[in-house]
HTML snippet that shows the backbone in 3Dmol.js (N, CA, C, O; Angstrom):
<script src="https://3Dmol.org/build/3Dmol-min.js"></script>
<div id="view" style="width:600px;height:400px;position:relative"></div>
<script>
const pdb = `
ATOM      1  N   MET A   1      -0.788   9.987  26.181  1.00  0.00           N
ATOM      2  CA  MET A   1       0.670  11.120  25.589  1.00  0.00           C
ATOM      3  C   MET A   1      -0.344  12.112  24.452  1.00  0.00           C
ATOM      4  O   MET A   1      -1.210  11.834  23.623  1.00  0.00           O
ATOM      5  N   LYS A   2       0.362  13.504  24.983  1.00  0.00           N
ATOM      6  CA  LYS A   2      -0.326  14.170  23.710  1.00  0.00           C
ATOM      7  C   LYS A   2       0.373  14.437  22.573  1.00  0.00           C
ATOM      8  O   LYS A   2       1.601  14.443  22.658  1.00  0.00           O
ATOM      9  N   ALA A   3      -0.324  14.734  21.171  1.00  0.00           N
ATOM     10  CA  ALA A   3       0.351  14.612  20.203  1.00  0.00           C
ATOM     11  C   ALA A   3       1.162  16.156  20.267  1.00  0.00           C
ATOM     12  O   ALA A   3       0.748  17.208  20.754  1.00  0.00           O
ATOM     13  N   LYS A   4       2.422  15.871  19.611  1.00  0.00           N
ATOM     14  CA  LYS A   4       3.278  16.876  19.115  1.00  0.00           C
ATOM     15  C   LYS A   4       2.593  18.121  17.963  1.00  0.00           C
ATOM     16  O   LYS A   4       2.038  17.828  16.904  1.00  0.00           O
ATOM     17  N   TYR A   5       2.823  19.671  18.538  1.00  0.00           N
ATOM     18  CA  TYR A   5       2.258  20.228  17.555  1.00  0.00           C
ATOM     19  C   TYR A   5       2.500  20.856  16.022  1.00  0.00           C
ATOM     20  O   TYR A   5       3.250  21.820  15.868  1.00  0.00           O
ATOM     21  N   GLN A   6       2.080  20.478  15.348  1.00  0.00           N
ATOM     22  CA  GLN A   6       2.471  20.789  13.872  1.00  0.00           C
ATOM     23  C   GLN A   6       2.410  22.070  13.570  1.00  0.00           C
ATOM     24  O   GLN A   6       1.556  22.665  14.227  1.00  0.00           O
ATOM     25  N   HIS A   7       2.957  22.669  12.872  1.00  0.00           N
ATOM     26  CA  HIS A   7       2.780  23.920  11.999  1.00  0.00           C
ATOM     27  C   HIS A   7       2.509  23.752  10.740  1.00  0.00           C
ATOM     28  O   HIS A   7       3.268  23.392   9.840  1.00  0.00           O
ATOM     29  N   ILE A   8       1.240  24.062  10.694  1.00  0.00           N
ATOM     30  CA  ILE A   8       0.132  24.094   8.962  1.00  0.00           C
ATOM     31  C   ILE A   8       1.003  24.983   8.413  1.00  0.00           C
ATOM     32  O   ILE A   8       1.529  25.781   9.188  1.00  0.00           O
ATOM     33  N   ASP A   9       1.351  25.048   6.954  1.00  0.00           N
ATOM     34  CA  ASP A   9       1.897  26.013   6.363  1.00  0.00           C
ATOM     35  C   ASP A   9       1.350  25.067   5.009  1.00  0.00           C
ATOM     36  O   ASP A   9       1.654  23.910   4.716  1.00  0.00           O
ATOM     37  N   PHE A  10       0.221  26.243   4.158  1.00  0.00           N
ATOM     38  CA  PHE A  10       0.025  25.114   3.050  1.00  0.00           C
ATOM     39  C   PHE A  10       1.041  25.664   1.545  1.00  0.00           C
ATOM     40  O   PHE A  10       1.185  25.077   0.473  1.00  0.00           O
ATOM     41  N   PHE A  11       1.499  26.727   1.916  1.00  0.00           N
ATOM     42  CA  PHE A  11       3.121  26.803   0.810  1.00  0.00           C
ATOM     43  C   PHE A  11       3.833  26.413   0.775  1.00  0.00           C
ATOM     44  O   PHE A  11       4.285  25.953  -0.274  1.00  0.00           O
ATOM     45  N   LYS A  12       4.489  26.324   2.062  1.00  0.00           N
ATOM     46  CA  LYS A  12       5.496  25.447   2.228  1.00  0.00           C
ATOM     47  C   LYS A  12       5.767  23.610   2.265  1.00  0.00           C
ATOM     48  O   LYS A  12       6.758  22.999   1.867  1.00  0.00           O
ATOM     49  N   ASN A  13       4.808  23.195   2.737  1.00  0.00           N
ATOM     50  CA  ASN A  13       4.353  21.545   3.218  1.00  0.00           C
ATOM     51  C   ASN A  13       3.308  21.226   1.927  1.00  0.00           C
ATOM     52  O   ASN A  13       2.148  21.625   1.825  1.00  0.00           O
ATOM     53  N   GLU A  14       4.006  20.451   1.044  1.00  0.00           N
ATOM     54  CA  GLU A  14       3.095  19.789   0.027  1.00  0.00           C
ATOM     55  C   GLU A  14       1.865  18.898   0.772  1.00  0.00           C
ATOM     56  O   GLU A  14       0.657  19.000   0.563  1.00  0.00           O
ATOM     57  N   LYS A  15       2.518  18.048   1.648  1.00  0.00           N
ATOM     58  CA  LYS A  15       0.762  17.375   2.492  1.00  0.00           C
ATOM     59  C   LYS A  15      -0.274  18.413   3.058  1.00  0.00           C
ATOM     60  O   LYS A  15      -1.458  18.089   2.957  1.00  0.00           O
ATOM     61  N   ASP A  16      -0.028  19.408   3.539  1.00  0.00           N
ATOM     62  CA  ASP A  16      -0.989  20.805   3.809  1.00  0.00           C
ATOM     63  C   ASP A  16      -1.733  21.088   2.621  1.00  0.00           C
ATOM     64  O   ASP A  16      -2.960  21.014   2.566  1.00  0.00           O
ATOM     65  N   PHE A  17      -0.905  21.450   1.566  1.00  0.00           N
ATOM     66  CA  PHE A  17      -1.653  21.885   0.633  1.00  0.00           C
ATOM     67  C   PHE A  17      -2.265  20.628  -0.121  1.00  0.00           C
ATOM     68  O   PHE A  17      -3.401  20.789  -0.566  1.00  0.00           O
ATOM     69  N   ALA A  18      -1.832  19.755  -0.262  1.00  0.00           N
ATOM     70  CA  ALA A  18      -2.471  18.549  -1.153  1.00  0.00           C
ATOM     71  C   ALA A  18      -4.005  18.237  -0.067  1.00  0.00           C
ATOM     72  O   ALA A  18      -5.005  17.875  -0.687  1.00  0.00           O
ATOM     73  N   THR A  19      -4.094  18.344   1.039  1.00  0.00           N
ATOM     74  CA  THR A  19      -5.306  17.803   1.929  1.00  0.00           C
ATOM     75  C   THR A  19      -6.421  18.634   1.589  1.00  0.00           C
ATOM     76  O   THR A  19      -7.590  18.256   1.523  1.00  0.00           O
ATOM     77  N   ILE A  20      -5.805  20.284   1.286  1.00  0.00           N
ATOM     78  CA  ILE A  20      -7.216  21.074   0.474  1.00  0.00           C
ATOM     79  C   ILE A  20      -7.162  21.245  -0.891  1.00  0.00           C
ATOM     80  O   ILE A  20      -8.012  21.984  -1.389  1.00  0.00           O
ATOM     81  N   TYR A  21      -6.387  20.749  -1.566  1.00  0.00           N
ATOM     82  CA  TYR A  21      -6.531  20.430  -2.946  1.00  0.00           C
ATOM     83  C   TYR A  21      -7.397  19.090  -3.201  1.00  0.00           C
ATOM     84  O   TYR A  21      -8.019  18.903  -4.247  1.00  0.00           O
ATOM     85  N   TYR A  22      -7.368  18.263  -2.220  1.00  0.00           N
ATOM     86  CA  TYR A  22      -7.685  17.008  -2.628  1.00  0.00           C
ATOM     87  C   TYR A  22      -9.380  17.092  -2.079  1.00  0.00           C
ATOM     88  O   TYR A  22     -10.118  16.202  -2.502  1.00  0.00           O
ATOM     89  N   ALA A  23      -9.967  18.130  -1.168  1.00  0.00           N
ATOM     90  CA  ALA A  23     -10.937  18.203  -0.409  1.00  0.00           C
ATOM     91  C   ALA A  23     -11.447  19.080  -1.524  1.00  0.00           C
ATOM     92  O   ALA A  23     -12.642  18.859  -1.723  1.00  0.00           O
ATOM     93  N   GLY A  24     -10.865  20.136  -2.435  1.00  0.00           N
ATOM     94  CA  GLY A  24     -11.162  21.044  -3.420  1.00  0.00           C
ATOM     95  C   GLY A  24     -11.605  20.278  -4.808  1.00  0.00           C
ATOM     96  O   GLY A  24     -12.150  20.866  -5.743  1.00  0.00           O
ATOM     97  N   ILE A  25     -11.279  18.841  -4.797  1.00  0.00           N
ATOM     98  CA  ILE A  25     -11.354  18.376  -5.903  1.00  0.00           C
ATOM     99  C   ILE A  25     -13.234  17.224  -5.481  1.00  0.00           C
ATOM    100  O   ILE A  25     -14.058  16.795  -6.288  1.00  0.00           O
ATOM    101  N   GLY A  26     -13.214  17.132  -4.113  1.00  0.00           N
ATOM    102  CA  GLY A  26     -14.457  16.262  -3.777  1.00  0.00           C
ATOM    103  C   GLY A  26     -13.630  14.800  -3.635  1.00  0.00           C
ATOM    104  O   GLY A  26     -14.067  13.755  -4.118  1.00  0.00           O
ATOM    105  N   LEU A  27     -12.654  14.879  -3.062  1.00  0.00           N
ATOM    106  CA  LEU A  27     -12.172  13.878  -2.512  1.00  0.00           C
ATOM    107  C   LEU A  27     -12.862  13.485  -0.703  1.00  0.00           C
ATOM    108  O   LEU A  27     -13.037  14.346   0.160  1.00  0.00           O
ATOM    109  N   SER A  28     -13.090  12.252  -0.567  1.00  0.00           N
ATOM    110  CA  SER A  28     -14.173  12.423   0.742  1.00  0.00           C
ATOM    111  C   SER A  28     -12.598  12.251   1.812  1.00  0.00           C
ATOM    112  O   SER A  28     -11.510  12.261   1.235  1.00  0.00           O
ATOM    113  N   SER A  29     -12.669  12.097   3.423  1.00  0.00           N
ATOM    114  CA  SER A  29     -11.807  12.439   4.197  1.00  0.00           C
ATOM    115  C   SER A  29     -11.258  11.349   4.436  1.00  0.00           C
ATOM    116  O   SER A  29     -10.098  11.341   4.850  1.00  0.00           O
ATOM    117  N   SER A  30     -11.919  10.248   4.243  1.00  0.00           N
ATOM    118  CA  SER A  30     -11.019   8.942   4.216  1.00  0.00           C
ATOM    119  C   SER A  30     -10.017   8.539   2.797  1.00  0.00           C
ATOM    120  O   SER A  30      -9.035   7.809   2.935  1.00  0.00           O
ATOM    121  N   CYS A  31     -10.318   8.983   1.756  1.00  0.00           N
ATOM    122  CA  CYS A  31      -9.826   9.169   0.495  1.00  0.00           C
ATOM    123  C   CYS A  31      -8.603  10.182   1.111  1.00  0.00           C
ATOM    124  O   CYS A  31      -7.417  10.044   0.809  1.00  0.00           O
ATOM    125  N   ILE A  32      -9.038  11.053   1.880  1.00  0.00           N
ATOM    126  CA  ILE A  32      -7.263  12.037   1.905  1.00  0.00           C
ATOM    127  C   ILE A  32      -6.877  11.649   2.877  1.00  0.00           C
ATOM    128  O   ILE A  32      -5.873  12.341   3.050  1.00  0.00           O
ATOM    129  N   GLN A  33      -6.947  11.061   3.611  1.00  0.00           N
ATOM    130  CA  GLN A  33      -6.265  10.475   5.051  1.00  0.00           C
ATOM    131  C   GLN A  33      -5.385   9.207   4.252  1.00  0.00           C
ATOM    132  O   GLN A  33      -4.164   9.165   4.406  1.00  0.00           O
ATOM    133  N   GLU A  34      -5.931   8.409   3.584  1.00  0.00           N
ATOM    134  CA  GLU A  34      -5.231   7.539   2.437  1.00  0.00           C
ATOM    135  C   GLU A  34      -3.767   8.074   1.803  1.00  0.00           C
ATOM    136  O   GLU A  34      -2.604   7.670   1.810  1.00  0.00           O
ATOM    137  N   LEU A  35      -4.465   9.156   1.282  1.00  0.00           N
ATOM    138  CA  LEU A  35      -3.325   9.734   0.634  1.00  0.00           C
ATOM    139  C   LEU A  35      -2.175  10.335   1.337  1.00  0.00           C
ATOM    140  O   LEU A  35      -0.989  10.102   1.109  1.00  0.00           O
ATOM    141  N   THR A  36      -2.752  11.274   2.370  1.00  0.00           N
ATOM    142  CA  THR A  36      -1.975  12.051   3.106  1.00  0.00           C
ATOM    143  C   THR A  36      -1.228  11.967   4.127  1.00  0.00           C
ATOM    144  O   THR A  36      -0.299  12.713   4.434  1.00  0.00           O
ATOM    145  N   GLY A  37      -1.906  10.393   5.064  1.00  0.00           N
ATOM    146  CA  GLY A  37      -1.435   9.890   6.099  1.00  0.00           C
ATOM    147  C   GLY A  37      -1.610  10.432   7.020  1.00  0.00           C
ATOM    148  O   GLY A  37      -0.989  10.045   8.009  1.00  0.00           O
ATOM    149  N   PHE A  38      -2.762  11.870   7.184  1.00  0.00           N
ATOM    150  CA  PHE A  38      -3.095  12.500   8.236  1.00  0.00           C
ATOM    151  C   PHE A  38      -4.155  11.552   9.114  1.00  0.00           C
ATOM    152  O   PHE A  38      -4.484  10.451   8.672  1.00  0.00           O
ATOM    153  N   THR A  39      -4.573  11.958  10.151  1.00  0.00           N
ATOM    154  CA  THR A  39      -6.042  11.759  10.312  1.00  0.00           C
ATOM    155  C   THR A  39      -6.747  12.319   9.990  1.00  0.00           C
ATOM    156  O   THR A  39      -6.475  13.147   9.121  1.00  0.00           O
ATOM    157  N   ARG A  40      -7.995  12.212  10.463  1.00  0.00           N
ATOM    158  CA  ARG A  40      -9.194  12.895  10.354  1.00  0.00           C
ATOM    159  C   ARG A  40      -9.275  14.235  10.932  1.00  0.00           C
ATOM    160  O   ARG A  40      -9.630  15.275  10.377  1.00  0.00           O
ATOM    161  N   ASN A  41      -8.877  14.039  12.172  1.00  0.00           N
ATOM    162  CA  ASN A  41      -8.974  15.306  12.745  1.00  0.00           C
ATOM    163  C   ASN A  41      -7.371  16.449  12.300  1.00  0.00           C
ATOM    164  O   ASN A  41      -7.384  17.680  12.336  1.00  0.00           O
ATOM    165  N   GLN A  42      -6.356  15.717  11.981  1.00  0.00           N
ATOM    166  CA  GLN A  42      -5.713  16.406  11.103  1.00  0.00           C
ATOM    167  C   GLN A  42      -6.322  17.266   9.742  1.00  0.00           C
ATOM    168  O   GLN A  42      -6.194  18.453   9.445  1.00  0.00           O
ATOM    169  N   ILE A  43      -6.896  16.369   9.188  1.00  0.00           N
ATOM    170  CA  ILE A  43      -7.456  16.763   7.684  1.00  0.00           C
ATOM    171  C   ILE A  43      -8.841  18.087   8.423  1.00  0.00           C
ATOM    172  O   ILE A  43      -8.989  19.206   7.932  1.00  0.00           O
ATOM    173  N   SER A  44      -9.347  17.759   9.167  1.00  0.00           N
ATOM    174  CA  SER A  44     -10.519  18.442   9.669  1.00  0.00           C
ATOM    175  C   SER A  44      -9.805  19.711  10.254  1.00  0.00           C
ATOM    176  O   SER A  44     -10.620  20.634  10.226  1.00  0.00           O
ATOM    177  N   ARG A  45      -8.471  20.166  10.832  1.00  0.00           N
ATOM    178  CA  ARG A  45      -8.355  20.737  11.434  1.00  0.00           C
ATOM    179  C   ARG A  45      -7.536  21.736   9.585  1.00  0.00           C
ATOM    180  O   ARG A  45      -7.866  22.899   9.353  1.00  0.00           O
ATOM    181  N   ARG A  46      -7.035  21.337   9.085  1.00  0.00           N
ATOM    182  CA  ARG A  46      -6.538  21.964   7.530  1.00  0.00           C
ATOM    183  C   ARG A  46      -7.868  22.490   7.190  1.00  0.00           C
ATOM    184  O   ARG A  46      -8.044  23.679   6.925  1.00  0.00           O
ATOM    185  N   LEU A  47      -8.634  21.770   7.196  1.00  0.00           N
ATOM    186  CA  LEU A  47      -9.877  22.728   6.286  1.00  0.00           C
ATOM    187  C   LEU A  47     -10.074  23.531   6.921  1.00  0.00           C
ATOM    188  O   LEU A  47      -9.763  24.653   6.522  1.00  0.00           O
ATOM    189  N   LYS A  48     -10.620  23.390   8.086  1.00  0.00           N
ATOM    190  CA  LYS A  48     -11.118  24.661   8.698  1.00  0.00           C
ATOM    191  C   LYS A  48     -10.029  25.635   8.813  1.00  0.00           C
ATOM    192  O   LYS A  48     -10.484  26.768   8.655  1.00  0.00           O
ATOM    193  N   ILE A  49      -8.864  25.631   9.012  1.00  0.00           N
ATOM    194  CA  ILE A  49      -7.791  26.722   8.717  1.00  0.00           C
ATOM    195  C   ILE A  49      -8.080  27.407   7.258  1.00  0.00           C
ATOM    196  O   ILE A  49      -8.086  28.637   7.243  1.00  0.00           O
ATOM    197  N   ALA A  50      -8.332  26.678   5.972  1.00  0.00           N
ATOM    198  CA  ALA A  50      -8.211  27.074   5.000  1.00  0.00           C
ATOM    199  C   ALA A  50      -9.394  27.648   4.419  1.00  0.00           C
ATOM    200  O   ALA A  50      -9.459  28.128   3.287  1.00  0.00           O
ATOM    201  N   GLY A  51     -10.765  27.534   5.654  1.00  0.00           N
ATOM    202  CA  GLY A  51     -12.263  27.733   5.128  1.00  0.00           C
ATOM    203  C   GLY A  51     -12.515  27.021   4.105  1.00  0.00           C
ATOM    204  O   GLY A  51     -12.747  27.647   3.071  1.00  0.00           O
ATOM    205  N   ILE A  52     -12.547  25.710   4.058  1.00  0.00           N
ATOM    206  CA  ILE A  52     -13.096  25.130   2.959  1.00  0.00           C
ATOM    207  C   ILE A  52     -13.758  24.000   3.371  1.00  0.00           C
ATOM    208  O   ILE A  52     -13.317  23.265   4.255  1.00  0.00           O
ATOM    209  N   GLY A  53     -15.011  23.776   2.659  1.00  0.00           N
ATOM    210  CA  GLY A  53     -15.748  22.898   3.122  1.00  0.00           C
ATOM    211  C   GLY A  53     -16.027  21.723   2.656  1.00  0.00           C
ATOM    212  O   GLY A  53     -16.680  21.814   1.617  1.00  0.00           O
ATOM    213  N   LEU A  54     -15.791  20.547   3.007  1.00  0.00           N
ATOM    214  CA  LEU A  54     -15.681  19.342   2.703  1.00  0.00           C
ATOM    215  C   LEU A  54     -17.159  18.627   1.782  1.00  0.00           C
ATOM    216  O   LEU A  54     -17.000  17.704   0.983  1.00  0.00           O
ATOM    217  N   ARG A  55     -18.306  19.137   2.024  1.00  0.00           N
ATOM    218  CA  ARG A  55     -19.366  18.940   0.850  1.00  0.00           C
ATOM    219  C   ARG A  55     -19.638  20.052   0.256  1.00  0.00           C
ATOM    220  O   ARG A  55     -20.659  19.951  -0.425  1.00  0.00           O
ATOM    221  N   SER A  56     -19.041  21.315   0.218  1.00  0.00           N
ATOM    222  CA  SER A  56     -19.076  22.433  -1.083  1.00  0.00           C
ATOM    223  C   SER A  56     -19.321  21.776  -2.419  1.00  0.00           C
ATOM    224  O   SER A  56     -20.309  21.822  -3.152  1.00  0.00           O
ATOM    225  N   TYR A  57     -18.006  21.066  -2.564  1.00  0.00           N
ATOM    226  CA  TYR A  57     -17.789  20.190  -3.734  1.00  0.00           C
ATOM    227  C   TYR A  57     -18.701  19.434  -4.002  1.00  0.00           C
ATOM    228  O   TYR A  57     -19.182  19.610  -5.122  1.00  0.00           O
ATOM    229  N   ARG A  58     -19.250  18.436  -3.240  1.00  0.00           N
ATOM    230  CA  ARG A  58     -20.466  18.100  -3.568  1.00  0.00           C
ATOM    231  C   ARG A  58     -21.588  18.568  -3.802  1.00  0.00           C
ATOM    232  O   ARG A  58     -22.242  18.008  -4.681  1.00  0.00           O
ATOM    233  N   SER A  59     -22.059  19.508  -3.236  1.00  0.00           N
ATOM    234  CA  SER A  59     -23.131  19.998  -3.598  1.00  0.00           C
ATOM    235  C   SER A  59     -23.254  20.809  -4.878  1.00  0.00           C
ATOM    236  O   SER A  59     -24.324  21.237  -5.310  1.00  0.00           O
ATOM    237  N   GLY A  60     -21.942  21.001  -5.506  1.00  0.00           N
ATOM    238  CA  GLY A  60     -21.752  22.124  -6.356  1.00  0.00           C
ATOM    239  C   GLY A  60     -22.007  23.227  -6.336  1.00  0.00           C
ATOM    240  O   GLY A  60     -22.687  23.762  -7.211  1.00  0.00           O
ATOM    241  N   ASN A  61     -21.556  23.786  -5.407  1.00  0.00           N
ATOM    242  CA  ASN A  61     -21.424  25.246  -5.280  1.00  0.00           C
ATOM    243  C   ASN A  61     -20.123  25.861  -4.903  1.00  0.00           C
ATOM    244  O   ASN A  61     -20.058  26.775  -4.080  1.00  0.00           O
ATOM    245  N   THR A  62     -18.702  25.171  -5.731  1.00  0.00           N
ATOM    246  CA  THR A  62     -17.437  25.729  -5.786  1.00  0.00           C
ATOM    247  C   THR A  62     -17.456  25.597  -7.701  1.00  0.00           C
ATOM    248  O   THR A  62     -18.013  24.833  -8.489  1.00  0.00           O
ATOM    249  N   PRO A  63     -16.532  26.784  -7.844  1.00  0.00           N
ATOM    250  CA  PRO A  63     -16.189  26.835  -9.007  1.00  0.00           C
ATOM    251  C   PRO A  63     -15.629  25.888  -9.762  1.00  0.00           C
ATOM    252  O   PRO A  63     -15.741  25.729 -10.978  1.00  0.00           O
ATOM    253  N   VAL A  64     -14.814  25.057  -8.722  1.00  0.00           N
ATOM    254  CA  VAL A  64     -14.280  24.098  -9.021  1.00  0.00           C
ATOM    255  C   VAL A  64     -14.772  23.212  -9.654  1.00  0.00           C
ATOM    256  O   VAL A  64     -14.426  22.875 -10.786  1.00  0.00           O
ATOM    257  N   ALA A  65     -15.800  22.642  -8.872  1.00  0.00           N
ATOM    258  CA  ALA A  65     -16.891  21.551  -8.895  1.00  0.00           C
ATOM    259  C   ALA A  65     -17.691  22.229 -10.004  1.00  0.00           C
ATOM    260  O   ALA A  65     -17.923  21.227 -10.680  1.00  0.00           O
ATOM    261  N   ARG A  66     -18.195  23.094 -10.571  1.00  0.00           N
ATOM    262  CA  ARG A  66     -18.619  23.704 -11.706  1.00  0.00           C
ATOM    263  C   ARG A  66     -17.967  23.632 -12.998  1.00  0.00           C
ATOM    264  O   ARG A  66     -18.692  23.401 -13.965  1.00  0.00           O
ATOM    265  N   PHE A  67     -16.310  23.843 -13.246  1.00  0.00           N
ATOM    266  CA  PHE A  67     -15.463  23.117 -13.859  1.00  0.00           C
ATOM    267  C   PHE A  67     -15.371  21.439 -14.345  1.00  0.00           C
ATOM    268  O   PHE A  67     -15.245  20.837 -15.412  1.00  0.00           O
ATOM    269  N   ILE A  68     -15.485  21.157 -13.193  1.00  0.00           N
ATOM    270  CA  ILE A  68     -15.184  19.636 -13.418  1.00  0.00           C
ATOM    271  C   ILE A  68     -16.215  18.929 -14.063  1.00  0.00           C
ATOM    272  O   ILE A  68     -16.170  18.198 -15.052  1.00  0.00           O
ATOM    273  N   ILE A  69     -17.474  19.383 -13.092  1.00  0.00           N
ATOM    274  CA  ILE A  69     -19.031  18.820 -13.903  1.00  0.00           C
ATOM    275  C   ILE A  69     -19.114  19.298 -15.493  1.00  0.00           C
ATOM    276  O   ILE A  69     -19.726  18.527 -16.233  1.00  0.00           O
ATOM    277  N   LYS A  70     -18.567  20.470 -16.070  1.00  0.00           N
ATOM    278  CA  LYS A  70     -18.656  21.103 -17.210  1.00  0.00           C
ATOM    279  C   LYS A  70     -17.641  20.144 -18.274  1.00  0.00           C
ATOM    280  O   LYS A  70     -18.092  19.792 -19.364  1.00  0.00           O
ATOM    281  N   THR A  71     -16.145  19.740 -17.813  1.00  0.00           N
ATOM    282  CA  THR A  71     -15.435  19.054 -18.466  1.00  0.00           C
ATOM    283  C   THR A  71     -15.203  17.736 -18.576  1.00  0.00           C
ATOM    284  O   THR A  71     -14.808  17.040 -19.511  1.00  0.00           O
ATOM    285  N   SER A  72     -15.525  17.498 -17.419  1.00  0.00           N
ATOM    286  CA  SER A  72     -15.906  16.244 -17.900  1.00  0.00           C
ATOM    287  C   SER A  72     -16.607  15.152 -18.225  1.00  0.00           C
ATOM    288  O   SER A  72     -16.271  13.996 -18.483  1.00  0.00           O
ATOM    289  N   ARG A  73     -17.866  15.827 -18.157  1.00  0.00           N
ATOM    290  CA  ARG A  73     -18.922  15.349 -18.447  1.00  0.00           C
ATOM    291  C   ARG A  73     -18.541  14.082 -20.173  1.00  0.00           C
ATOM    292  O   ARG A  73     -19.041  12.957 -20.178  1.00  0.00           O
ATOM    293  N   PRO A  74     -17.835  14.472 -21.144  1.00  0.00           N
ATOM    294  CA  PRO A  74     -17.961  13.814 -21.925  1.00  0.00           C
ATOM    295  C   PRO A  74     -17.072  12.136 -21.694  1.00  0.00           C
ATOM    296  O   PRO A  74     -17.512  11.052 -22.078  1.00  0.00           O
ATOM    297  N   VAL A  75     -15.743  12.379 -20.961  1.00  0.00           N
ATOM    298  CA  VAL A  75     -15.585  11.203 -20.441  1.00  0.00           C
ATOM    299  C   VAL A  75     -16.290  10.309 -19.628  1.00  0.00           C
ATOM    300  O   VAL A  75     -16.175   9.084 -19.610  1.00  0.00           O
ATOM    301  N   VAL A  76     -17.244  11.223 -18.759  1.00  0.00           N
ATOM    302  CA  VAL A  76     -18.289  10.138 -17.907  1.00  0.00           C
ATOM    303  C   VAL A  76     -19.216   9.841 -18.319  1.00  0.00           C
ATOM    304  O   VAL A  76     -19.786   8.864 -17.834  1.00  0.00           O
ATOM    305  N   GLU A  77     -19.884  10.676 -19.591  1.00  0.00           N
ATOM    306  CA  GLU A  77     -20.864   9.802 -20.307  1.00  0.00           C
ATOM    307  C   GLU A  77     -20.166   8.648 -21.243  1.00  0.00           C
ATOM    308  O   GLU A  77     -20.878   7.667 -21.456  1.00  0.00           O
ATOM    309  N   LYS A  78     -19.282   8.651 -21.636  1.00  0.00           N
ATOM    310  CA  LYS A  78     -18.685   7.375 -22.493  1.00  0.00           C
ATOM    311  C   LYS A  78     -18.797   6.289 -21.441  1.00  0.00           C
ATOM    312  O   LYS A  78     -19.631   5.411 -21.664  1.00  0.00           O
ATOM    313  N   TYR A  79     -17.969   6.207 -20.155  1.00  0.00           N
ATOM    314  CA  TYR A  79     -18.066   5.635 -19.128  1.00  0.00           C
ATOM    315  C   TYR A  79     -19.534   5.008 -18.702  1.00  0.00           C
ATOM    316  O   TYR A  79     -19.931   3.844 -18.765  1.00  0.00           O
ATOM    317  N   MET A  80     -19.884   5.647 -18.459  1.00  0.00           N
ATOM    318  CA  MET A  80     -21.954   5.337 -18.249  1.00  0.00           C
ATOM    319  C   MET A  80     -22.687   4.482 -19.591  1.00  0.00           C
ATOM    320  O   MET A  80     -23.522   3.579 -19.625  1.00  0.00           O
ATOM    321  N   MET A  81     -22.094   5.083 -20.443  1.00  0.00           N
ATOM    322  CA  MET A  81     -22.880   4.619 -21.608  1.00  0.00           C
ATOM    323  C   MET A  81     -22.364   2.853 -21.607  1.00  0.00           C
ATOM    324  O   MET A  81     -23.082   1.858 -21.510  1.00  0.00           O
ATOM    325  N   LYS A  82     -21.078   2.934 -21.732  1.00  0.00           N
ATOM    326  CA  LYS A  82     -20.457   1.610 -21.606  1.00  0.00           C
ATOM    327  C   LYS A  82     -21.066   0.693 -20.532  1.00  0.00           C
ATOM    328  O   LYS A  82     -21.498  -0.445 -20.718  1.00  0.00           O
ATOM    329  N   GLN A  83     -21.018   1.580 -19.043  1.00  0.00           N
ATOM    330  CA  GLN A  83     -21.807   0.659 -18.268  1.00  0.00           C
ATOM    331  C   GLN A  83     -23.282   0.306 -18.434  1.00  0.00           C
ATOM    332  O   GLN A  83     -23.865  -0.622 -17.873  1.00  0.00           O
ATOM    333  N   LEU A  84     -23.832   1.250 -19.351  1.00  0.00           N
ATOM    334  CA  LEU A  84     -25.312   0.555 -18.937  1.00  0.00           C
ATOM    335  C   LEU A  84     -25.816  -0.254 -20.325  1.00  0.00           C
ATOM    336  O   LEU A  84     -26.999  -0.511 -20.546  1.00  0.00           O
ATOM    337  N   SER A  85     -24.349  -0.720 -21.502  1.00  0.00           N
ATOM    338  CA  SER A  85     -24.436  -1.820 -22.529  1.00  0.00           C
ATOM    339  C   SER A  85     -24.292  -3.221 -22.245  1.00  0.00           C
ATOM    340  O   SER A  85     -24.379  -4.048 -23.153  1.00  0.00           O
TER     341      SER A  85
END
`;
const viewer = $3Dmol.createViewer("view");
viewer.addModel(pdb, "pdb");
viewer.setStyle({}, {cartoon: {color: "spectrum"}});
viewer.zoomTo();
viewer.render();
</script>
């Protein structure tokens, strides 16, 4: 049975926007799947339409990735130091 076509609208559908938001902050497709309820194919389609690469964040190539790296350092450092002691 063929799945029913669903119009993708990042401005009117919160789940559509959430998909690209979660990808933008570096979450994996399995995490996005759990949070949105979309299948991996549905996630991939939304990311393709939005022109967002799931791995762009991980390689530090986006402004969002650079911002998070810069601003989260104190929190991450404190956590890592606690893990090392």
